[in-house]
SETORMI-422150 format. One record per residue: residue number from 1; residue in three letters; y, x, z of N, C-alpha, C in turn. Coordinates in pm, 1 decimal. Example, Ala and Ser with C-alpha at 12.3 -4.5 7.8 and 13.67 -1.06 7.14 Angstrom:
2
@num->1, residuo->ala, n_py->-569.0, n_px->1319.0, n_pz->780.0, ca_py->-450.0, ca_px->1230.0, ca_pz->780.0, c_py->-330.0, c_px->1320.0, c_pz->780.0 .
@num->2, residuo->ser, n_py->-225.0, n_px->1285.0, n_pz->708.0, ca_py->-106.0, ca_px->1367.0, ca_pz->714.0, c_py->3.0, c_px->1290.0, c_pz->787.0 .
***
This chain:
81
@num->1, residuo->unk, n_py->-2565.1, n_px->-605.3, n_pz->1021.7, ca_py->-2432.8, ca_px->-587.5, ca_pz->1083.6, c_py->-2337.0, c_px->-547.8, c_pz->967.2 .
@num->2, residuo->unk, n_py->-2267.4, n_px->-582.2, n_pz->850.8, ca_py->-2123.8, ca_px->-494.1, ca_pz->808.2, c_py->-1999.0, c_px->-514.2, c_pz->948.6 .
@num->3, residuo->unk, n_py->-1940.4, n_px->-418.9, n_pz->929.8, ca_py->-1810.9, ca_px->-405.4, ca_pz->1056.2, c_py->-1727.0, c_px->-438.5, c_pz->908.9 .
@num->4, residuo->unk, n_py->-1577.9, n_px->-420.4, n_pz->969.3, ca_py->-1473.8, ca_px->-466.4, ca_pz->864.6, c_py->-1401.5, c_px->-330.0, c_pz->979.7 .
@num->5, residuo->unk, n_py->-1360.5, n_px->-305.1, n_pz->848.5, ca_py->-1196.1, ca_px->-195.0, ca_pz->915.3, c_py->-1098.3, c_px->-220.5, c_pz->812.6 .
@num->6, residuo->unk, n_py->-990.5, n_px->-166.1, n_pz->846.9, ca_py->-836.6, ca_px->-148.9, ca_pz->792.0, c_py->-760.3, c_px->-17.6, c_pz->751.5 .
@num->7, residuo->unk, n_py->-740.7, n_px->-5.5, n_pz->656.9, ca_py->-696.3, ca_px->132.0, ca_pz->642.4, c_py->-571.1, c_px->143.2, c_pz->730.5 .
@num->8, residuo->unk, n_py->-444.4, n_px->273.4, n_pz->677.8, ca_py->-308.3, ca_px->244.6, ca_pz->741.5, c_py->-285.5, c_px->119.2, c_pz->702.4 .
@num->9, residuo->unk, n_py->-279.3, n_px->63.7, n_pz->541.8, ca_py->-215.1, ca_px->-45.7, ca_pz->476.7, c_py->-337.7, c_px->-129.8, c_pz->446.1 .
@num->10, residuo->unk, n_py->-326.2, n_px->-251.1, n_pz->518.0, ca_py->-443.4, ca_px->-363.1, ca_pz->536.9, c_py->-469.6, c_px->-417.6, c_pz->401.0 .
@num->11, residuo->unk, n_py->-406.9, n_px->-350.3, n_pz->296.1, ca_py->-427.8, ca_px->-435.3, ca_pz->169.8, c_py->-616.8, c_px->-437.2, c_pz->107.6 .
@num->12, residuo->unk, n_py->-650.2, n_px->-302.7, n_pz->142.1, ca_py->-801.8, ca_px->-280.5, ca_pz->69.1, c_py->-889.2, c_px->-337.2, c_pz->243.4 .
@num->13, residuo->unk, n_py->-994.4, n_px->-417.7, n_pz->261.1, ca_py->-1086.0, ca_px->-390.3, ca_pz->397.2, c_py->-1179.1, c_px->-290.7, c_pz->332.2 .
@num->14, residuo->unk, n_py->-1238.8, n_px->-208.7, n_pz->394.1, ca_py->-1364.1, ca_px->-136.2, ca_pz->438.9, c_py->-1471.8, c_px->-137.8, c_pz->491.5 .
@num->15, residuo->unk, n_py->-1606.3, n_px->-195.7, n_pz->400.0, ca_py->-1702.9, ca_px->-283.2, ca_pz->495.5, c_py->-1794.2, c_px->-148.4, c_pz->499.4 .
@num->16, residuo->unk, n_py->-1818.1, n_px->-117.5, n_pz->608.0, ca_py->-1947.7, ca_px->2.1, ca_pz->657.8, c_py->-2072.1, c_px->-60.9, c_pz->717.8 .
@num->17, residuo->unk, n_py->-2163.4, n_px->-38.5, n_pz->611.3, ca_py->-2322.1, ca_px->-75.0, ca_pz->690.6, c_py->-2373.8, c_px->-6.1, c_pz->801.4 .
@num->18, residuo->unk, n_py->-2507.8, n_px->14.9, n_pz->876.5, ca_py->-2532.3, ca_px->36.2, ca_pz->996.1, c_py->-2541.6, c_px->170.9, c_pz->1008.0 .
@num->19, residuo->unk, n_py->-2585.3, n_px->276.3, n_pz->920.6, ca_py->-2562.4, ca_px->446.6, ca_pz->936.3, c_py->-2427.1, c_px->451.5, c_pz->927.3 .
@num->20, residuo->unk, n_py->-2348.2, n_px->366.6, n_pz->817.5, ca_py->-2215.7, ca_px->423.4, ca_pz->830.7, c_py->-2117.9, c_px->422.1, c_pz->971.4 .
@num->21, residuo->unk, n_py->-2176.6, n_px->268.0, n_pz->1012.8, ca_py->-2141.9, ca_px->224.5, ca_pz->1171.1, c_py->-2155.9, c_px->339.5, c_pz->1284.1 .
@num->22, residuo->unk, n_py->-2288.8, n_px->442.6, n_pz->1236.1, ca_py->-2364.6, ca_px->496.3, ca_pz->1379.2, c_py->-2273.3, c_px->615.4, c_pz->1363.2 .
@num->23, residuo->unk, n_py->-2243.0, n_px->676.6, n_pz->1230.2, ca_py->-2214.7, ca_px->796.2, ca_pz->1201.8, c_py->-2046.8, c_px->746.3, c_pz->1258.6 .
@num->24, residuo->unk, n_py->-2018.6, n_px->700.4, n_pz->1247.4, ca_py->-1807.3, ca_px->682.1, ca_pz->1275.4, c_py->-1856.4, c_px->645.9, c_pz->1443.9 .
@num->25, residuo->unk, n_py->-1920.9, n_px->601.0, n_pz->1482.7, ca_py->-1907.2, ca_px->557.4, ca_pz->1656.1, c_py->-1950.5, c_px->794.9, c_pz->1680.5 .
@num->26, residuo->unk, n_py->-2040.5, n_px->773.8, n_pz->1621.9, ca_py->-2080.2, ca_px->925.6, ca_pz->1681.3, c_py->-1940.9, c_px->1011.8, c_pz->1634.4 .
@num->27, residuo->unk, n_py->-1876.8, n_px->1036.9, n_pz->1524.7, ca_py->-1692.5, ca_px->1114.1, ca_pz->1520.0, c_py->-1662.0, c_px->1091.4, c_pz->1632.2 .
@num->28, residuo->unk, n_py->-1621.0, n_px->901.3, n_pz->1641.0, ca_py->-1515.1, ca_px->849.2, ca_pz->1710.9, c_py->-1552.4, c_px->904.4, c_pz->1878.4 .
@num->29, residuo->unk, n_py->-1660.3, n_px->970.3, n_pz->1894.4, ca_py->-1737.4, ca_px->972.9, ca_pz->2067.7, c_py->-1703.1, c_px->1122.6, c_pz->2100.9 .
@num->30, residuo->unk, n_py->-1756.4, n_px->1215.2, n_pz->1964.8, ca_py->-1733.6, ca_px->1356.0, ca_pz->1981.8, c_py->-1687.7, c_px->1457.2, c_pz->1901.0 .
@num->31, residuo->unk, n_py->-1585.3, n_px->1403.4, n_pz->1810.2, ca_py->-1542.0, ca_px->1507.0, ca_pz->1684.0, c_py->-1489.9, c_px->1583.1, c_pz->1788.3 .
@num->32, residuo->unk, n_py->-1467.6, n_px->1680.6, n_pz->1694.2, ca_py->-1492.7, ca_px->1737.7, ca_pz->1536.4, c_py->-1667.4, c_px->1794.7, c_pz->1559.0 .
@num->33, residuo->unk, n_py->-1729.6, n_px->1755.2, n_pz->1461.4, ca_py->-1849.8, ca_px->1820.4, ca_pz->1443.2, c_py->-1934.1, c_px->1847.8, c_pz->1320.3 .
@num->34, residuo->unk, n_py->-2011.2, n_px->1936.3, n_pz->1307.7, ca_py->-2049.3, ca_px->1951.2, ca_pz->1182.9, c_py->-2137.7, c_px->1858.0, c_pz->1146.7 .
@num->35, residuo->unk, n_py->-2201.9, n_px->1836.7, n_pz->998.1, ca_py->-2279.7, ca_px->1743.8, ca_pz->932.7, c_py->-2432.0, c_px->1772.9, c_pz->1049.3 .
@num->36, residuo->unk, n_py->-2504.5, n_px->1904.7, n_pz->1104.4, ca_py->-2575.3, ca_px->1909.7, ca_pz->1191.8, c_py->-2561.0, c_px->1857.7, c_pz->1264.6 .
@num->37, residuo->unk, n_py->-2493.7, n_px->1868.6, n_pz->1328.3, ca_py->-2413.5, ca_px->1769.2, ca_pz->1469.3, c_py->-2416.5, c_px->1629.0, c_pz->1481.2 .
@num->38, residuo->unk, n_py->-2390.0, n_px->1600.6, n_pz->1336.2, ca_py->-2398.8, ca_px->1474.0, ca_pz->1361.6, c_py->-2544.3, c_px->1407.1, c_pz->1337.9 .
@num->39, residuo->unk, n_py->-2598.7, n_px->1480.5, n_pz->1212.7, ca_py->-2764.3, ca_px->1387.8, ca_pz->1177.7, c_py->-2798.3, c_px->1425.1, c_pz->1348.1 .
@num->40, residuo->unk, n_py->-2779.4, n_px->1512.5, n_pz->1441.4, ca_py->-2842.4, ca_px->1540.7, ca_pz->1561.2, c_py->-2815.2, c_px->1404.4, c_pz->1616.7 .
@num->41, residuo->unk, n_py->-2735.7, n_px->1377.0, n_pz->1670.7, ca_py->-2702.0, ca_px->1263.4, ca_pz->1735.7, c_py->-2699.7, c_px->1148.0, c_pz->1661.9 .
@num->42, residuo->unk, n_py->-2728.3, n_px->1082.7, n_pz->1548.5, ca_py->-2725.1, ca_px->945.1, ca_pz->1453.9, c_py->-2907.2, c_px->972.3, c_pz->1401.2 .
@num->43, residuo->unk, n_py->-2977.6, n_px->1047.2, n_pz->1486.5, ca_py->-3145.5, ca_px->1075.0, ca_pz->1455.9, c_py->-3204.6, c_px->1036.9, c_pz->1594.5 .
@num->44, residuo->unk, n_py->-3114.5, n_px->1037.4, n_pz->1691.4, ca_py->-3184.9, ca_px->967.9, ca_pz->1817.2, c_py->-3200.0, c_px->852.7, c_pz->1787.8 .
@num->45, residuo->unk, n_py->-3121.1, n_px->755.5, n_pz->1737.6, ca_py->-3154.1, ca_px->601.1, ca_pz->1726.3, c_py->-3210.0, c_px->565.3, c_pz->1593.6 .
@num->46, residuo->unk, n_py->-3161.2, n_px->614.4, n_pz->1487.5, ca_py->-3175.4, ca_px->631.2, ca_pz->1338.8, c_py->-3286.1, c_px->756.9, c_pz->1243.2 .
@num->47, residuo->unk, n_py->-3373.7, n_px->720.5, n_pz->1234.3, ca_py->-3491.2, ca_px->855.0, ca_pz->1218.4, c_py->-3462.9, c_px->852.2, c_pz->1063.5 .
@num->48, residuo->unk, n_py->-3370.7, n_px->938.8, n_pz->1035.3, ca_py->-3315.3, ca_px->934.8, ca_pz->855.9, c_py->-3291.4, c_px->1103.7, c_pz->870.8 .
@num->49, residuo->unk, n_py->-3325.2, n_px->1171.7, n_pz->694.2, ca_py->-3292.4, ca_px->1290.5, ca_pz->725.5, c_py->-3164.0, c_px->1310.5, c_pz->684.5 .
@num->50, residuo->unk, n_py->-3102.1, n_px->1507.0, n_pz->704.1, ca_py->-3031.2, ca_px->1564.6, ca_pz->709.3, c_py->-2943.3, c_px->1489.7, c_pz->600.8 .
@num->51, residuo->unk, n_py->-2980.7, n_px->1529.4, n_pz->446.5, ca_py->-2909.4, ca_px->1486.8, ca_pz->350.4, c_py->-2871.1, c_px->1337.8, c_pz->350.6 .
@num->52, residuo->unk, n_py->-2936.9, n_px->1261.7, n_pz->400.8, ca_py->-2907.1, ca_px->1115.8, ca_pz->418.2, c_py->-2764.4, c_px->1126.7, c_pz->495.8 .
@num->53, residuo->unk, n_py->-2787.3, n_px->1158.9, n_pz->600.1, ca_py->-2628.0, ca_px->1153.5, ca_pz->683.5, c_py->-2535.8, c_px->1277.9, c_pz->635.9 .
@num->54, residuo->unk, n_py->-2574.6, n_px->1327.1, n_pz->546.7, ca_py->-2411.6, ca_px->1439.0, ca_pz->447.1, c_py->-2386.5, c_px->1320.5, c_pz->335.6 .
@num->55, residuo->unk, n_py->-2511.8, n_px->1191.8, n_pz->290.0, ca_py->-2433.1, ca_px->1165.0, ca_pz->201.9, c_py->-2369.5, c_px->1060.2, c_pz->260.2 .
@num->56, residuo->unk, n_py->-2381.7, n_px->997.9, n_pz->349.7, ca_py->-2332.0, ca_px->910.0, ca_pz->436.8, c_py->-2132.7, c_px->938.8, c_pz->474.6 .
@num->57, residuo->unk, n_py->-2132.4, n_px->1103.2, n_pz->488.2, ca_py->-2013.0, ca_px->1158.0, ca_pz->512.7, c_py->-1966.2, c_px->1199.1, c_pz->411.3 .
@num->58, residuo->unk, n_py->-2031.7, n_px->1208.0, n_pz->325.6, ca_py->-1960.6, ca_px->1222.5, ca_pz->143.0, c_py->-1916.6, c_px->1051.0, c_pz->150.8 .
@num->59, residuo->unk, n_py->-1974.9, n_px->969.2, n_pz->123.3, ca_py->-1871.9, ca_px->857.4, ca_pz->123.1, c_py->-1809.3, c_px->791.5, c_pz->201.9 .
@num->60, residuo->unk, n_py->-1794.6, n_px->807.0, n_pz->316.9, ca_py->-1691.9, ca_px->791.8, ca_pz->413.2, c_py->-1580.4, c_px->894.4, c_pz->359.7 .
@num->61, residuo->unk, n_py->-1610.0, n_px->1012.1, n_pz->354.1, ca_py->-1466.7, ca_px->1090.7, ca_pz->291.9, c_py->-1382.2, c_px->986.3, c_pz->215.7 .
@num->62, residuo->unk, n_py->-1455.4, n_px->958.5, n_pz->97.4, ca_py->-1415.3, ca_px->899.5, ca_pz->-64.9, c_py->-1376.1, c_px->746.4, c_pz->10.2 .
@num->63, residuo->unk, n_py->-1392.4, n_px->701.4, n_pz->101.0, ca_py->-1321.2, ca_px->564.2, ca_pz->124.4, c_py->-1244.4, c_px->636.7, c_pz->249.0 .
@num->64, residuo->unk, n_py->-1203.4, n_px->719.2, n_pz->304.0, ca_py->-1056.2, ca_px->777.5, ca_pz->354.6, c_py->-1108.1, c_px->701.6, c_pz->535.1 .
@num->65, residuo->unk, n_py->-1193.4, n_px->741.4, n_pz->547.3, ca_py->-1186.6, ca_px->735.7, ca_pz->684.8, c_py->-1227.3, c_px->840.7, c_pz->755.0 .
@num->66, residuo->unk, n_py->-1252.2, n_px->953.0, n_pz->678.5, ca_py->-1296.4, ca_px->1082.0, ca_pz->777.2, c_py->-1260.6, c_px->1186.4, c_pz->685.4 .
@num->67, residuo->unk, n_py->-1218.3, n_px->1302.3, n_pz->777.6, ca_py->-1195.3, ca_px->1419.8, ca_pz->701.4, c_py->-1302.2, c_px->1568.3, c_pz->699.2 .
@num->68, residuo->unk, n_py->-1286.3, n_px->1617.5, n_pz->561.1, ca_py->-1362.6, ca_px->1702.1, ca_pz->568.8, c_py->-1301.4, c_px->1851.7, c_pz->578.1 .
@num->69, residuo->unk, n_py->-1268.6, n_px->1910.4, n_pz->669.6, ca_py->-1219.0, ca_px->2044.7, ca_pz->669.8, c_py->-1339.0, c_px->2188.9, c_pz->713.6 .
@num->70, residuo->unk, n_py->-1289.5, n_px->2244.9, n_pz->607.3, ca_py->-1367.2, ca_px->2351.3, ca_pz->573.9, c_py->-1391.0, c_px->2465.0, c_pz->670.2 .
@num->71, residuo->unk, n_py->-1503.4, n_px->2522.1, n_pz->754.6, ca_py->-1538.2, ca_px->2636.8, ca_pz->837.2, c_py->-1570.4, c_px->2735.2, c_pz->792.8 .
@num->72, residuo->unk, n_py->-1579.9, n_px->2814.2, n_pz->890.2, ca_py->-1656.7, ca_px->2968.8, ca_pz->840.0, c_py->-1818.1, c_px->2952.2, c_pz->739.5 .
@num->73, residuo->unk, n_py->-1861.8, n_px->2889.8, n_pz->772.3, ca_py->-1964.8, ca_px->2841.2, ca_pz->681.7, c_py->-2045.4, c_px->2696.6, c_pz->697.7 .
@num->74, residuo->unk, n_py->-2004.3, n_px->2618.8, n_pz->746.0, ca_py->-1997.8, ca_px->2480.0, ca_pz->772.9, c_py->-1882.6, c_px->2368.9, c_pz->724.4 .
@num->75, residuo->unk, n_py->-1899.6, n_px->2276.0, n_pz->701.8, ca_py->-1787.5, ca_px->2184.7, ca_pz->703.6, c_py->-1759.7, c_px->2076.9, c_pz->865.2 .
@num->76, residuo->unk, n_py->-1658.8, n_px->2073.0, n_pz->872.0, ca_py->-1599.0, ca_px->2019.7, ca_pz->1061.2, c_py->-1543.0, c_px->1863.1, c_pz->960.1 .
@num->77, residuo->unk, n_py->-1637.4, n_px->1732.2, n_pz->1032.7, ca_py->-1533.3, ca_px->1636.7, ca_pz->1024.3, c_py->-1502.2, c_px->1578.2, c_pz->1140.0 .
@num->78, residuo->unk, n_py->-1410.6, n_px->1498.8, n_pz->1124.7, ca_py->-1311.2, ca_px->1433.0, ca_pz->1184.3, c_py->-1264.9, c_px->1269.2, c_pz->1200.3 .
@num->79, residuo->unk, n_py->-1270.8, n_px->1227.4, n_pz->1241.9, ca_py->-1213.3, ca_px->1039.3, ca_pz->1217.1, c_py->-1056.8, c_px->1064.4, c_pz->1194.6 .
@num->80, residuo->unk, n_py->-1001.2, n_px->995.3, n_pz->1070.3, ca_py->-878.6, ca_px->980.4, ca_pz->1078.6, c_py->-840.6, c_px->790.4, c_pz->1127.8 .
@num->81, residuo->unk, n_py->-940.0, n_px->773.4, n_pz->1139.7, ca_py->-855.3, ca_px->625.2, ca_pz->1160.9, c_py->-1016.6, c_px->590.4, c_pz->1299.7 .
***
């Protein structure tokens, strides 16, 4: 089931798949998190690989829904909407 979200300018709709929605829900509840922390929480419901979650995080960043910040050794992700 896809959900519809709007950016700040509601000219362009953003559609989220099931995994994207699960990742966003984790970030909305517990942000900021590293990629591994997001994976650990998403893995409880969706048995997916770490690389899959990292790809989802990159796609969400390109859609403008999350921010990727450089940490010491890992990237930290936080939602923008």
